[in-house]
N, C-alpha and C positions, 0 to 999 in steps of 0.2 A: 151409210151402213157399207160397213166393209166384213166380206163374205171371206172367213180364207178356205182355199183349196180345199177337198177329199182328197184323200191320198189313198185311204182304204175304205172301200163299199161293198158292205156285206148287202148280196141279196137272197131272202130269203121264201122258203115254198111250204105254207105249213103243211104238218100231217093234215090233210084231208078225212083218208079212211079210218083216222081215229076219232075224227065226227061221222061221216056217212059212212058207216060200217059196208051199206051193201055195195058200196062202188069201189072197195080197195084194189079190186083186180082191176080194172079200166083206168082207175087214177093212178096208178104205182109204174101202170106201164108207158103212160105220157109223160115225153118228158117238160117241163115248165119252158115249154119257148119264150113266152114273151121273157124271164129274165135270161135267156141264152141268146134272144137276138139286142137286150138292153148290154148284156156283158158284152159283145160282141163291138158295140157303139161305143164304149168306154174303155175300154182293156189299154190303148191307148193313152190314156189320160191319167190311170191309178189303176190302184191292187185292188182288182174285184175279185171277191170269192160267193160263190154261189154255192146256198146249205138246202138239200131238198129235201124236208123234213118228210119224206115215205120212206126214206135209207135207215132213219134213226130210231130209234125205242122208246125213245121218251122225250118231254117235251122240255126236261131238264137238261137232257142228252144236249137240244138243238141249244139250247140258253146257254150252257158252257162252252160251246164251239164257239158261239157268237163273240163270250168274253175272250174267248183266247186270241178270240180273231183282233180282239179292241181296234172294231172300226170308229171310225171318223161320222160315217153314216151306214144306217140300216135301211135297206128297202123291203119291203112284204108285199108280195102278189095276193090278191085276192077275186075268188072264187065263188059260184052260185050252181047248185047243184043241178040246174036245169040249164 
C-alpha cells in the first residue's frame, strides 16, 4: 500500500457553543490548544490551516471554507462537555 503525502491539511475545531449554549463564553475564550500543538509539529511538512468554528456564523460557512482550501486531509478535534 502506497500513501500519497499530505500537502494541505485542515484542522477543525467545531463550534461547540452552538450545541452547548451554556458554555459559549468559556469555549469561545479557550483556543484549540490541541490543534495548535499539532499545527506546530506538522507545519514544516505541509500547508496547515486551522478553522476555529467558534469564529464562524454557521456550519455552512465552515464547510465552505474547508472546500475553498481544498485539503488533502481534514482533522477534527472532539471534546466532551465534562
